[in-house]
PASEBA-1860 file (N, C-alpha, C; in nm, 3 decimals):
! residues 297
1> MGNLATVA> -0.225/-2.806/-0.862/-0.258/-2.684/-0.936/-0.317/-2.715/-1.072 ~ -0.288/-2.835/-1.127/-0.335/-2.867/-1.260/-0.486/-2.870/-1.269 ~ -0.556/-2.907/-1.160/-0.700/-2.915/-1.165/-0.767/-2.779/-1.168 ~ -0.697/-2.676/-1.124/-0.758/-2.544/-1.114/-0.803/-2.493/-1.250 ~ -0.729/-2.526/-1.356/-0.762/-2.475/-1.489/-0.891/-2.532/-1.542 ~ -0.934/-2.646/-1.488/-1.056/-2.709/-1.538/-1.180/-2.664/-1.463 ~ -1.163/-2.583/-1.357/-1.277/-2.538/-1.279/-1.354/-2.431/-1.355 ~ -1.485/-2.444/-1.358/-1.569/-2.349/-1.432/-1.598/-2.226/-1.346
9> IPAIDRRG> -1.541/-2.113/-1.384/-1.569/-1.988/-1.314/-1.706/-1.937/-1.357 ~ -1.786/-1.881/-1.264/-1.919/-1.830/-1.301/-1.912/-1.740/-1.424 ~ -2.018/-1.742/-1.504/-2.019/-1.672/-1.633/-2.022/-1.522/-1.612 ~ -1.905/-1.463/-1.601/-1.896/-1.317/-1.587/-1.759/-1.276/-1.641 ~ -1.758/-1.196/-1.747/-1.634/-1.161/-1.814/-1.569/-1.039/-1.750 ~ -1.452/-0.999/-1.803/-1.380/-0.886/-1.746/-1.461/-0.759/-1.750 ~ -1.529/-0.733/-1.862/-1.613/-0.613/-1.869/-1.724/-0.620/-1.765 ~ -1.777/-0.742/-1.748/-1.881/-0.759/-1.647/-1.829/-0.731/-1.507
17> LDSLETHF> -1.706/-0.776/-1.480/-1.647/-0.750/-1.349/-1.630/-0.601/-1.326 ~ -1.583/-0.531/-1.429/-1.562/-0.387/-1.415/-1.693/-0.313/-1.390 ~ -1.799/-0.351/-1.463/-1.926/-0.283/-1.444/-1.990/-0.322/-1.312 ~ -1.967/-0.447/-1.269/-2.021/-0.492/-1.141/-1.963/-0.412/-1.026 ~ -1.839/-0.369/-1.041/-1.773/-0.289/-0.936/-1.858/-0.169/-0.897 ~ -1.921/-0.105/-0.996/-1.996/0.017/-0.969/-2.124/-0.010/-0.890 ~ -2.170/-0.136/-0.887/-2.287/-0.169/-0.808/-2.255/-0.172/-0.659 ~ -2.129/-0.204/-0.625/-2.097/-0.237/-0.489/-2.000/-0.140/-0.421
25> VSPDVYRR> -1.961/-0.035/-0.489/-1.872/0.063/-0.428/-1.923/0.203/-0.461 ~ -1.936/0.284/-0.359/-1.976/0.423/-0.380/-1.871/0.493/-0.466 ~ -1.912/0.580/-0.559/-1.816/0.642/-0.652/-1.700/0.714/-0.585 ~ -1.723/0.772/-0.465/-1.616/0.850/-0.403/-1.505/0.765/-0.344 ~ -1.523/0.633/-0.338/-1.416/0.546/-0.290/-1.375/0.444/-0.395 ~ -1.422/0.463/-0.516/-1.400/0.362/-0.620/-1.258/0.362/-0.674 ~ -1.199/0.481/-0.696/-1.067/0.490/-0.758/-0.959/0.525/-0.656 ~ -0.843/0.461/-0.669/-0.729/0.492/-0.586/-0.609/0.519/-0.676
33> DDVAVRQA> -0.513/0.598/-0.629/-0.396/0.631/-0.711/-0.275/0.544/-0.676 ~ -0.298/0.438/-0.597/-0.187/0.352/-0.556/-0.207/0.209/-0.604 ~ -0.264/0.194/-0.723/-0.295/0.062/-0.776/-0.170/-0.024/-0.790 ~ -0.061/0.034/-0.841/0.061/-0.043/-0.863/0.115/-0.102/-0.733 ~ 0.114/-0.021/-0.628/0.162/-0.069/-0.499/0.074/-0.182/-0.448 ~ -0.057/-0.166/-0.464/-0.149/-0.268/-0.416/-0.136/-0.397/-0.496 ~ -0.113/-0.385/-0.626/-0.095/-0.504/-0.708/0.032/-0.578/-0.669 ~ 0.137/-0.504/-0.639/0.261/-0.568/-0.595/0.240/-0.640/-0.463
41> RLAQVVCG> 0.166/-0.578/-0.372/0.137/-0.640/-0.244/0.054/-0.766/-0.265 ~ -0.044/-0.758/-0.355/-0.128/-0.874/-0.384/-0.044/-0.988/-0.440 ~ 0.050/-0.956/-0.531/0.135/-1.059/-0.591/0.216/-1.130/-0.483 ~ 0.265/-1.055/-0.385/0.341/-1.116/-0.276/0.253/-1.210/-0.195 ~ 0.129/-1.168/-0.171/0.036/-1.252/-0.094/0.005/-1.381/-0.170 ~ -0.021/-1.367/-0.301/-0.054/-1.485/-0.382/0.061/-1.583/-0.383 ~ 0.183/-1.533/-0.403/0.300/-1.621/-0.410/0.334/-1.683/-0.275 ~ 0.322/-1.602/-0.170/0.367/-1.648/-0.040/0.263/-1.725/0.039
49> QIIPQLLR> 0.132/-1.699/0.012/0.029/-1.761/0.094/-0.073/-1.840/0.014 ~ -0.124/-1.778/-0.093/-0.238/-1.839/-0.162/-0.196/-1.965/-0.238 ~ -0.090/-1.955/-0.318/-0.049/-2.073/-0.397/-0.015/-2.191/-0.307 ~ 0.061/-2.173/-0.198/0.083/-2.288/-0.109/-0.046/-2.348/-0.054 ~ -0.144/-2.263/-0.024/-0.271/-2.314/0.028/-0.346/-2.391/-0.081 ~ -0.342/-2.340/-0.204/-0.408/-2.411/-0.314/-0.343/-2.547/-0.338 ~ -0.211/-2.551/-0.327/-0.141/-2.679/-0.342/-0.185/-2.778/-0.234 ~ -0.199/-2.727/-0.114/-0.243/-2.814/-0.005/-0.384/-2.867/-0.031
57> LHTEVVPE> -0.473/-2.779/-0.079/-0.611/-2.819/-0.103/-0.623/-2.917/-0.218 ~ -0.528/-2.914/-0.312/-0.534/-3.000/-0.430/-0.453/-3.130/-0.414 ~ -0.411/-3.157/-0.294/-0.340/-3.283/-0.271/-0.431/-3.401/-0.304 ~ -0.376/-3.497/-0.369/-0.456/-3.614/-0.408/-0.512/-3.686/-0.284 ~ -0.639/-3.729/-0.297/-0.703/-3.802/-0.187/-0.637/-3.939/-0.170 ~ -0.606/-3.972/-0.048/-0.541/-4.102/-0.023/-0.641/-4.215/-0.045 ~ -0.593/-4.333/-0.088/-0.685/-4.445/-0.115/-0.769/-4.483/0.008 ~ -0.708/-4.482/0.126/-0.782/-4.517/0.247/-0.852/-4.391/0.298
65> APPIEHVV> -0.970/-4.367/0.245/-1.042/-4.243/0.278/-1.081/-4.241/0.425 ~ -1.061/-4.129/0.493/-1.098/-4.118/0.635/-1.249/-4.102/0.648 ~ -1.303/-4.112/0.770/-1.447/-4.089/0.793/-1.488/-3.952/0.741 ~ -1.615/-3.941/0.698/-1.661/-3.820/0.633/-1.651/-3.699/0.723 ~ -1.674/-3.717/0.856/-1.666/-3.602/0.945/-1.524/-3.547/0.951 ~ -1.425/-3.636/0.936/-1.286/-3.590/0.934/-1.257/-3.511/0.806 ~ -1.317/-3.556/0.697/-1.299/-3.485/0.570/-1.360/-3.346/0.578 ~ -1.482/-3.338/0.632/-1.550/-3.208/0.644/-1.467/-3.113/0.729
73> NALAPTSS> -1.416/-3.164/0.842/-1.335/-3.080/0.929/-1.207/-3.033/0.859 ~ -1.150/-3.124/0.780/-1.027/-3.089/0.709/-1.052/-2.985/0.601 ~ -1.173/-2.989/0.540/-1.204/-2.896/0.432/-1.250/-2.760/0.483 ~ -1.294/-2.754/0.607/-1.345/-2.628/0.660/-1.238/-2.520/0.654 ~ -1.276/-2.399/0.614/-1.179/-2.289/0.607/-1.113/-2.265/0.743 ~ -0.984/-2.239/0.739/-0.908/-2.213/0.860/-0.888/-2.062/0.876 ~ -0.828/-2.025/0.988/-0.797/-1.883/1.010/-0.700/-1.834/0.904 ~ -0.613/-1.922/0.857/-0.521/-1.885/0.750/-0.597/-1.859/0.619
81> DVSGLANI> -0.701/-1.940/0.592/-0.784/-1.916/0.474/-0.854/-1.781/0.482 ~ -0.902/-1.749/0.602/-0.972/-1.622/0.623/-0.878/-1.505/0.598 ~ -0.760/-1.508/0.660/-0.665/-1.397/0.641/-0.616/-1.393/0.497 ~ -0.603/-1.510/0.433/-0.562/-1.513/0.292/-0.663/-1.446/0.202 ~ -0.791/-1.477/0.221/-0.895/-1.413/0.139/-0.902/-1.263/0.169 ~ -0.883/-1.226/0.294/-0.882/-1.083/0.330/-0.773/-1.010/0.253 ~ -0.655/-1.072/0.242/-0.546/-1.010/0.168/-0.579/-0.997/0.019 ~ -0.648/-1.097/-0.036/-0.683/-1.091/-0.177/-0.782/-0.977/-0.203
89> VLGNDLEA> -0.887/-0.968/-0.121/-0.989/-0.867/-0.148/-0.940/-0.726/-0.116 ~ -0.831/-0.716/-0.042/-0.770/-0.584/-0.024/-0.693/-0.541/-0.148 ~ -0.669/-0.635/-0.238/-0.615/-0.604/-0.369/-0.730/-0.573/-0.464 ~ -0.708/-0.585/-0.595/-0.814/-0.550/-0.689/-0.839/-0.659/-0.793 ~ -0.804/-0.784/-0.760/-0.821/-0.892/-0.855/-0.936/-0.982/-0.810 ~ -1.057/-0.951/-0.858/-1.173/-1.029/-0.819/-1.166/-1.171/-0.871 ~ -1.103/-1.189/-0.987/-1.092/-1.324/-1.043/-1.010/-1.415/-0.952 ~ -0.906/-1.360/-0.890/-0.825/-1.439/-0.796/-0.910/-1.482/-0.677
97> AIAYILVL> -0.996/-1.391/-0.630/-1.082/-1.424/-0.517/-1.185/-1.530/-0.556 ~ -1.240/-1.519/-0.679/-1.335/-1.619/-0.728/-1.269/-1.755/-0.734 ~ -1.149/-1.762/-0.789/-1.077/-1.890/-0.799/-1.049/-1.947/-0.661 ~ -1.018/-1.860/-0.567/-0.989/-1.902/-0.430/-1.110/-1.971/-0.369 ~ -1.229/-1.912/-0.388/-1.351/-1.969/-0.331/-1.392/-2.096/-0.406 ~ -1.370/-2.097/-0.538/-1.405/-2.215/-0.617/-1.331/-2.339/-0.569 ~ -1.206/-2.322/-0.531/-1.128/-2.435/-0.483/-1.197/-2.498/-0.362 ~ -1.243/-2.415/-0.271/-1.310/-2.465/-0.151/-1.449/-2.520/-0.184
105> RDRGLSME> -1.524/-2.446/-0.267/-1.659/-2.491/-0.301/-1.657/-2.625/-0.373 ~ -1.565/-2.639/-0.467/-1.560/-2.762/-0.546/-1.496/-2.879/-0.472 ~ -1.451/-2.854/-0.350/-1.408/-2.962/-0.263/-1.525/-3.015/-0.181 ~ -1.644/-2.954/-0.198/-1.763/-3.006/-0.131/-1.830/-2.912/-0.033 ~ -1.777/-2.791/-0.014/-1.839/-2.697/0.079/-1.950/-2.619/0.009 ~ -2.066/-2.610/0.073/-2.178/-2.535/0.015/-2.152/-2.386/0.030 ~ -2.226/-2.306/-0.048/-2.210/-2.161/-0.036/-2.255/-2.113/0.102 ~ -2.353/-2.182/0.160/-2.396/-2.143/0.295/-2.281/-2.165/0.394
113> SLFIELLE> -2.213/-2.279/0.381/-2.098/-2.305/0.468/-1.986/-2.205/0.444 ~ -1.964/-2.173/0.316/-1.859/-2.077/0.284/-1.892/-1.939/0.338 ~ -2.021/-1.903/0.336/-2.059/-1.773/0.392/-2.030/-1.770/0.541 ~ -2.075/-1.874/0.612/-2.063/-1.876/0.757/-1.918/-1.893/0.801 ~ -1.841/-1.974/0.727/-1.708/-2.011/0.774/-1.595/-1.936/0.704 ~ -1.626/-1.865/0.594/-1.519/-1.796/0.523/-1.552/-1.649/0.495 ~ -1.661/-1.622/0.423/-1.689/-1.484/0.383/-1.721/-1.395/0.503 ~ -1.811/-1.441/0.589/-1.846/-1.359/0.705/-1.727/-1.340/0.800
121> PTARHLGH> -1.652/-1.446/0.831/-1.533/-1.424/0.914/-1.429/-1.332/0.848 ~ -1.421/-1.336/0.714/-1.327/-1.247/0.645/-1.371/-1.103/0.661 ~ -1.501/-1.076/0.647/-1.551/-0.939/0.668/-1.525/-0.895/0.812 ~ -1.547/-0.986/0.906/-1.521/-0.953/1.047/-1.373/-0.924/1.069 ~ -1.287/-1.002/1.001/-1.142/-0.980/1.010/-1.104/-0.843/0.955 ~ -1.166/-0.804/0.845/-1.139/-0.670/0.790/-1.180/-0.562/0.890 ~ -1.291/-0.585/0.958/-1.333/-0.489/1.061/-1.232/-0.478/1.173 ~ -1.173/-0.592/1.212/-1.070/-0.588/1.316/-0.945/-0.513/1.268
129> LWDNDECD> -0.910/-0.532/1.140/-0.795/-0.458/1.085/-0.820/-0.308/1.093 ~ -0.943/-0.268/1.064/-0.978/-0.126/1.069/-0.976/-0.076/1.214 ~ -1.035/-0.154/1.305/-1.036/-0.115/1.446/-0.895/-0.096/1.499 ~ -0.801/-0.179/1.450/-0.663/-0.174/1.498/-0.574/-0.082/1.416 ~ -0.637/-0.003/1.328/-0.564/0.093/1.243/-0.461/0.026/1.153 ~ -0.486/-0.099/1.114/-0.398/-0.167/1.020/-0.442/-0.145/0.875 ~ -0.564/-0.099/0.856/-0.617/-0.062/0.724/-0.701/0.063/0.741 ~ -0.700/0.149/0.639/-0.786/0.266/0.648/-0.927/0.232/0.603
137> FIDVTLGV> -1.017/0.330/0.617/-1.158/0.307/0.589/-1.181/0.266/0.444 ~ -1.111/0.331/0.352/-1.132/0.301/0.210/-1.081/0.161/0.177 ~ -0.968/0.121/0.234/-0.918/-0.016/0.214/-1.025/-0.118/0.254 ~ -1.077/-0.101/0.376/-1.175/-0.197/0.428/-1.304/-0.191/0.347 ~ -1.345/-0.072/0.308/-1.467/-0.057/0.228/-1.455/-0.133/0.097 ~ -1.343/-0.117/0.028/-1.324/-0.186/-0.100/-1.317/-0.337/-0.078 ~ -1.251/-0.379/0.030/-1.244/-0.522/0.059/-1.380/-0.582/0.086 ~ -1.460/-0.515/0.168/-1.595/-0.565/0.199/-1.683/-0.563/0.074
145> ARLQKLLA> -1.668/-0.459/-0.008/-1.747/-0.452/-0.132/-1.714/-0.570/-0.223 ~ -1.588/-0.611/-0.226/-1.550/-0.725/-0.311/-1.604/-0.856/-0.254 ~ -1.608/-0.868/-0.123/-1.673/-0.984/-0.063/-1.821/-0.987/-0.099 ~ -1.881/-0.871/-0.097/-2.022/-0.859/-0.133/-2.044/-0.902/-0.278 ~ -1.952/-0.862/-0.366/-1.961/-0.902/-0.507/-1.944/-1.052/-0.523 ~ -1.853/-1.110/-0.445/-1.834/-1.255/-0.452/-1.963/-1.328/-0.417 ~ -2.028/-1.284/-0.310/-2.152/-1.347/-0.269/-2.258/-1.332/-0.378 ~ -2.268/-1.213/-0.434/-2.366/-1.189/-0.541/-2.334/-1.271/-0.665
153> TFNDSHLL> -2.204/-1.285/-0.696/-2.163/-1.362/-0.814/-2.203/-1.508/-0.801 ~ -2.175/-1.567/-0.686/-2.206/-1.708/-0.669/-2.355/-1.734/-0.648 ~ -2.429/-1.632/-0.606/-2.573/-1.648/-0.593/-2.648/-1.596/-0.715 ~ -2.573/-1.552/-0.816/-2.630/-1.503/-0.943/-2.714/-1.377/-0.928 ~ -2.707/-1.307/-0.815/-2.788/-1.186/-0.802/-2.727/-1.070/-0.880 ~ -2.600/-1.085/-0.925/-2.540/-0.980/-1.009/-2.604/-0.977/-1.146 ~ -2.682/-1.081/-1.181/-2.748/-1.085/-1.311/-2.883/-1.016/-1.310 ~ -2.930/-0.973/-1.193/-3.061/-0.912/-1.184/-3.063/-0.775/-1.251
161> PGLDVRRH> -3.165/-0.747/-1.333/-3.175/-0.612/-1.390/-3.210/-0.512/-1.280 ~ -3.153/-0.394/-1.290/-3.183/-0.290/-1.193/-3.138/-0.325/-1.052 ~ -3.027/-0.400/-1.041/-2.981/-0.441/-0.908/-2.957/-0.321/-0.818 ~ -2.898/-0.215/-0.874/-2.861/-0.100/-0.791/-2.982/-0.030/-0.732 ~ -3.095/-0.026/-0.806/-3.211/0.049/-0.756/-3.290/-0.032/-0.654 ~ -3.258/-0.159/-0.636/-3.330/-0.242/-0.540/-3.254/-0.259/-0.409 ~ -3.133/-0.211/-0.402/-3.051/-0.234/-0.284/-3.071/-0.120/-0.183 ~ -3.189/-0.124/-0.118/-3.227/-0.022/-0.020/-3.235/-0.086/0.119
169> VLLAVTPG> -3.181/-0.015/0.217/-3.180/-0.063/0.356/-3.247/0.040/0.446 ~ -3.334/-0.011/0.534/-3.389/0.070/0.642/-3.308/0.039/0.767 ~ -3.242/0.140/0.822/-3.155/0.120/0.937/-3.214/0.194/1.057 ~ -3.235/0.121/1.166/-3.301/0.180/1.282/-3.231/0.140/1.412 ~ -3.248/0.224/1.512/-3.207/0.193/1.648/-3.332/0.150/1.724 ~ -3.324/0.044/1.801/-3.440/-0.005/1.875/-3.497/0.107/1.961 ~ -3.628/0.129/1.954/-3.690/0.236/2.035/-3.651/0.227/2.182 ~ -3.615/0.342/2.238/-3.574/0.347/2.378/-3.428/0.318/2.400
177> DQHYFGAS> -3.357/0.282/2.294/-3.216/0.247/2.304/-3.130/0.366/2.262 ~ -3.007/0.368/2.309/-2.914/0.477/2.276/-2.792/0.427/2.201 ~ -2.805/0.316/2.129/-2.691/0.251/2.063/-2.666/0.315/1.927 ~ -2.641/0.447/1.925/-2.632/0.520/1.799/-2.496/0.503/1.730 ~ -2.390/0.490/1.807/-2.258/0.487/1.746/-2.242/0.366/1.653 ~ -2.280/0.249/1.703/-2.271/0.129/1.619/-2.355/0.140/1.494 ~ -2.476/0.194/1.508/-2.565/0.211/1.393/-2.505/0.308/1.292 ~ -2.440/0.412/1.341/-2.378/0.510/1.251/-2.264/0.447/1.172
185> MVERFLLA> -2.187/0.358/1.235/-2.079/0.289/1.165/-2.135/0.196/1.057 ~ -2.244/0.125/1.090/-2.308/0.038/0.992/-2.358/0.120/0.874 ~ -2.418/0.233/0.903/-2.468/0.321/0.796/-2.354/0.366/0.706 ~ -2.244/0.402/0.766/-2.129/0.451/0.689/-2.077/0.345/0.593 ~ -2.066/0.221/0.640/-2.015/0.114/0.556/-2.116/0.075/0.448 ~ -2.244/0.071/0.482/-2.345/0.038/0.381/-2.346/0.142/0.269 ~ -2.339/0.268/0.304/-2.336/0.373/0.202/-2.213/0.361/0.114 ~ -2.098/0.336/0.176/-1.974/0.325/0.099/-1.975/0.201/0.009
193> AGWSVQSA> -2.050/0.098/0.049/-2.058/-0.025/-0.030/-2.170/-0.019/-0.134 ~ -2.228/0.099/-0.154/-2.322/0.117/-0.263/-2.468/0.099/-0.229 ~ -2.501/0.080/-0.101/-2.641/0.066/-0.063/-2.704/0.203/-0.043 ~ -2.833/0.210/-0.069/-2.912/0.329/-0.036/-2.969/0.307/0.104 ~ -2.942/0.399/0.195/-2.978/0.379/0.336/-3.073/0.489/0.382 ~ -3.182/0.449/0.446/-3.269/0.543/0.514/-3.264/0.512/0.663 ~ -3.230/0.611/0.743/-3.211/0.590/0.886/-3.333/0.633/0.965 ~ -3.358/0.559/1.073/-3.467/0.592/1.166/-3.412/0.570/1.307
201> FEQTAAEI> -3.330/0.664/1.352/-3.255/0.644/1.476/-3.331/0.688/1.601 ~ -3.432/0.770/1.588/-3.504/0.819/1.706/-3.654/0.813/1.681 ~ -3.702/0.694/1.648/-3.844/0.677/1.618/-3.901/0.560/1.697 ~ -4.033/0.561/1.713/-4.100/0.452/1.782/-4.112/0.331/1.689 ~ -4.152/0.218/1.745/-4.171/0.098/1.665/-4.274/0.121/1.556 ~ -4.382/0.188/1.591/-4.487/0.216/1.493/-4.438/0.307/1.381 ~ -4.357/0.406/1.417/-4.304/0.498/1.316/-4.206/0.427/1.223 ~ -4.124/0.339/1.278/-4.029/0.263/1.195/-4.105/0.175/1.097
209> ALVAQAHW> -4.211/0.109/1.146/-4.291/0.023/1.060/-4.360/0.102/0.950 ~ -4.401/0.224/0.980/-4.466/0.308/0.878/-4.368/0.344/0.767 ~ -4.242/0.365/0.802/-4.141/0.391/0.700/-4.128/0.269/0.608 ~ -4.126/0.149/0.667/-4.117/0.027/0.588/-4.242/0.006/0.503 ~ -4.353/0.059/0.547/-4.478/0.047/0.472/-4.483/0.146/0.356 ~ -4.419/0.261/0.374/-4.426/0.366/0.272/-4.322/0.351/0.163 ~ -4.211/0.283/0.192/-4.102/0.270/0.096/-4.057/0.124/0.088 ~ -4.010/0.084/-0.032/-3.964/-0.054/-0.051/-3.820/-0.066/-0.003
217> FAVAGLTV> -3.794/-0.162/0.086/-3.660/-0.191/0.134/-3.631/-0.340/0.116 ~ -3.511/-0.369/0.070/-3.469/-0.508/0.060/-3.439/-0.565/0.198 ~ -3.382/-0.479/0.284/-3.334/-0.522/0.415/-3.364/-0.415/0.519 ~ -3.394/-0.460/0.640/-3.402/-0.369/0.754/-3.298/-0.414/0.856 ~ -3.225/-0.318/0.909/-3.124/-0.349/1.010/-3.154/-0.273/1.138 ~ -3.152/-0.342/1.251/-3.179/-0.279/1.380/-3.068/-0.310/1.478 ~ -3.029/-0.212/1.555/-2.927/-0.231/1.657/-2.989/-0.219/1.795 ~ -2.928/-0.288/1.891/-2.976/-0.283/2.029/-2.855/-0.287/2.121
225> GSERSLDA> -2.863/-0.213/2.231/-2.747/-0.202/2.319/-2.750/-0.291/2.442 ~ -2.870/-0.334/2.484/-2.878/-0.414/2.607/-3.000/-0.504/2.603 ~ -3.001/-0.601/2.694/-3.113/-0.695/2.702/-3.242/-0.625/2.740 ~ -3.233/-0.511/2.805/-3.353/-0.439/2.846/-3.439/-0.397/2.726 ~ -3.377/-0.388/2.610/-3.450/-0.342/2.492/-3.496/-0.456/2.401 ~ -3.477/-0.580/2.444/-3.511/-0.693/2.356/-3.660/-0.700/2.326 ~ -3.745/-0.671/2.425/-3.890/-0.675/2.400/-3.928/-0.570/2.296 ~ -3.870/-0.452/2.307/-3.898/-0.346/2.210/-3.848/-0.385/2.072
233> LTETITLI> -3.733/-0.452/2.068/-3.678/-0.497/1.940/-3.771/-0.600/1.875 ~ -3.817/-0.696/1.954/-3.907/-0.800/1.902/-4.035/-0.737/1.849 ~ -4.090/-0.641/1.922/-4.212/-0.572/1.878/-4.188/-0.498/1.747 ~ -4.074/-0.432/1.736/-4.043/-0.355/1.615/-4.030/-0.447/1.494 ~ -3.963/-0.560/1.512/-3.946/-0.655/1.401/-4.081/-0.710/1.357 ~ -4.166/-0.742/1.454/-4.300/-0.794/1.422/-4.379/-0.694/1.339 ~ -4.374/-0.567/1.379/-4.448/-0.463/1.306/-4.392/-0.442/1.166 ~ -4.260/-0.445/1.153/-4.198/-0.427/1.021/-4.244/-0.538/0.928
241> RRQSLNPA> -4.239/-0.661/0.974/-4.279/-0.774/0.888/-4.428/-0.764/0.851 ~ -4.508/-0.718/0.944/-4.653/-0.711/0.920/-4.687/-0.602/0.820 ~ -4.612/-0.491/0.822/-4.651/-0.375/0.743/-4.561/-0.346/0.624 ~ -4.452/-0.417/0.611/-4.353/-0.383/0.508/-4.411/-0.390/0.367 ~ -4.374/-0.293/0.286/-4.413/-0.292/0.146/-4.350/-0.410/0.073 ~ -4.237/-0.457/0.123/-4.170/-0.576/0.069/-4.199/-0.694/0.162 ~ -4.289/-0.785/0.124/-4.324/-0.896/0.213/-4.208/-0.992/0.239 ~ -4.106/-0.987/0.154/-3.990/-1.075/0.170/-3.872/-1.003/0.233
249> IGIMVGGP> -3.896/-0.892/0.301/-3.788/-0.812/0.358/-3.701/-0.896/0.451 ~ -3.569/-0.880/0.438/-3.476/-0.946/0.529/-3.447/-0.856/0.646 ~ -3.434/-0.913/0.764/-3.409/-0.833/0.884/-3.284/-0.884/0.955 ~ -3.190/-0.792/0.976/-3.068/-0.826/1.050/-3.061/-0.738/1.174 ~ -2.997/-0.792/1.278/-2.983/-0.720/1.404/-2.836/-0.718/1.444 ~ -2.802/-0.621/1.527/-2.664/-0.611/1.573/-2.657/-0.551/1.712 ~ -2.545/-0.574/1.778/-2.524/-0.524/1.913/-2.446/-0.625/1.994 ~ -2.389/-0.583/2.105/-2.303/-0.671/2.185/-2.371/-0.800/2.230
257> IFSANPAL> -2.501/-0.795/2.260/-2.567/-0.915/2.310/-2.577/-1.023/2.203 ~ -2.581/-0.982/2.075/-2.587/-1.079/1.966/-2.448/-1.134/1.934 ~ -2.346/-1.054/1.960/-2.209/-1.104/1.943/-2.182/-1.215/2.044 ~ -2.237/-1.199/2.165/-2.218/-1.301/2.268/-2.306/-1.423/2.245 ~ -2.423/-1.403/2.182/-2.518/-1.511/2.160/-2.589/-1.491/2.026 ~ -2.525/-1.530/1.914/-2.585/-1.509/1.781/-2.721/-1.575/1.763 ~ -2.746/-1.687/1.833/-2.875/-1.756/1.820/-2.991/-1.670/1.867 ~ -2.962/-1.568/1.948/-3.065/-1.480/1.999/-3.135/-1.403/1.886
265> ALEVGADG> -3.066/-1.386/1.773/-3.125/-1.314/1.660/-3.252/-1.381/1.613 ~ -3.251/-1.513/1.604/-3.371/-1.585/1.561/-3.481/-1.575/1.664 ~ -3.445/-1.569/1.790/-3.545/-1.561/1.897/-3.623/-1.430/1.892 ~ -3.560/-1.323/1.848/-3.631/-1.195/1.841/-3.701/-1.175/1.706 ~ -3.688/-1.274/1.616/-3.760/-1.268/1.489/-3.678/-1.219/1.371 ~ -3.546/-1.202/1.389/-3.461/-1.156/1.280/-3.413/-1.275/1.196 ~ -3.354/-1.243/1.081/-3.301/-1.348/0.992/-3.153/-1.374/1.014 ~ -3.084/-1.282/1.080/-2.942/-1.299/1.103/-2.886/-1.183/1.181
273> TAANAPTA> -2.759/-1.194/1.218/-2.692/-1.089/1.293/-2.553/-1.066/1.236 ~ -2.499/-0.949/1.261/-2.366/-0.912/1.214/-2.284/-0.862/1.331 ~ -2.160/-0.911/1.340/-2.076/-0.878/1.455/-2.022/-0.736/1.451 ~ -2.004/-0.680/1.331/-1.954/-0.543/1.320/-2.003/-0.483/1.188 ~ -1.964/-0.359/1.162/-2.015/-0.288/1.044/-1.978/-0.356/0.912 ~ -1.855/-0.402/0.891/-1.824/-0.471/0.765/-1.908/-0.597/0.744 ~ -1.930/-0.675/0.851/-2.010/-0.796/0.833/-2.156/-0.762/0.807 ~ -2.201/-0.645/0.852/-2.339/-0.603/0.824/-2.361/-0.585/0.674
281> VLMAQKLF> -2.259/-0.535/0.604/-2.269/-0.520/0.459/-2.287/-0.655/0.392 ~ -2.208/-0.753/0.435/-2.217/-0.886/0.376/-2.350/-0.953/0.413 ~ -2.396/-0.935/0.536/-2.524/-0.992/0.577/-2.639/-0.930/0.497 ~ -2.631/-0.801/0.470/-2.735/-0.736/0.389/-2.741/-0.798/0.250 ~ -2.624/-0.825/0.190/-2.622/-0.887/0.058/-2.680/-1.028/0.064 ~ -2.647/-1.103/0.168/-2.700/-1.239/0.180/-2.852/-1.236/0.191 ~ -2.906/-1.146/0.273/-3.051/-1.138/0.289/-3.118/-1.091/0.160 ~ -3.052/-1.002/0.088/-3.103/-0.958/-0.043/-3.114/-1.078/-0.137
289> DLAELRSA> -3.009/-1.160/-0.142/-3.009/-1.275/-0.230/-3.116/-1.375/-0.191 ~ -3.133/-1.399/-0.060/-3.235/-1.491/-0.014/-3.375/-1.443/-0.051 ~ -3.398/-1.312/-0.040/-3.529/-1.258/-0.077/-3.555/-1.277/-0.225 ~ -3.452/-1.261/-0.308/-3.470/-1.280/-0.451/-3.501/-1.426/-0.483 ~ -3.439/-1.517/-0.410/-3.467/-1.658/-0.431/-3.611/-1.691/-0.393 ~ -3.660/-1.632/-0.283/-3.798/-1.657/-0.241/-3.895/-1.601/-0.344 ~ -3.863/-1.484/-0.398/-3.951/-1.420/-0.497/-3.958/-1.502/-0.624 ~ -3.846/-1.566/-0.660/-3.840/-1.643/-0.785/-3.905/-1.780/-0.770
297> A> -3.920/-1.826/-0.644/-3.974/-1.961/-0.620/-4.124/-1.969/-0.653
END
């Protein structure tokens, strides 16, 4: 635990954290009247789970160092790490979550690895808690929003001027598809997490592309229900990229076929996929950050 105090937390003060909250949570879910109860629950989680895990991570390296692949496997976030971070973000202490991630990052894990192996699985875990009625919608929304803030903090996108006015998503259902329920859930979570969403649920590929041409979107999200619609999805993505007002637009896809085969997302021309609505929020933030990096290059 002694090394934790020497870790440099990203340059963002308490006032900055408070103001950053308004970027990532819709005002109607921002305040809760049960803060004391949640803080007590968070304290129990930190004492019972987080501190023991931090102690384990800070164990001194043995002189006879194992092969590097063994080290990487040992450092990779576990299911316990995922559930631990989920418990933290269900509280209201963003600094605790930042410190939690710093411990893993400063052990040698890249932010890309942390996204794939920790942040995204944590968002997916929150979605499962919601599906199983273990957390209500507002709990999960606030948790996902804090994961989104963590990603933005470590990618420095929270420093961008006018961040809130650039976080626009075009959400569409693949033409000819009837996968509306999943898209509606994604829309609900994106709105609650502070994104501006324009939906195109019953439009052709050409019409969807025209919307992307007429308005600036950081991200486009498309859902598909079956393999029969993959050709239509590929065509729609191609048209969006060709006509988008934002040449660096990020595109994410979702649906059962991508949950079974995530690599299929790249085959249809997308940048990534999300297993459920909470992970779609985090994927949108990741694509937003990547677009900003490309623009700055």
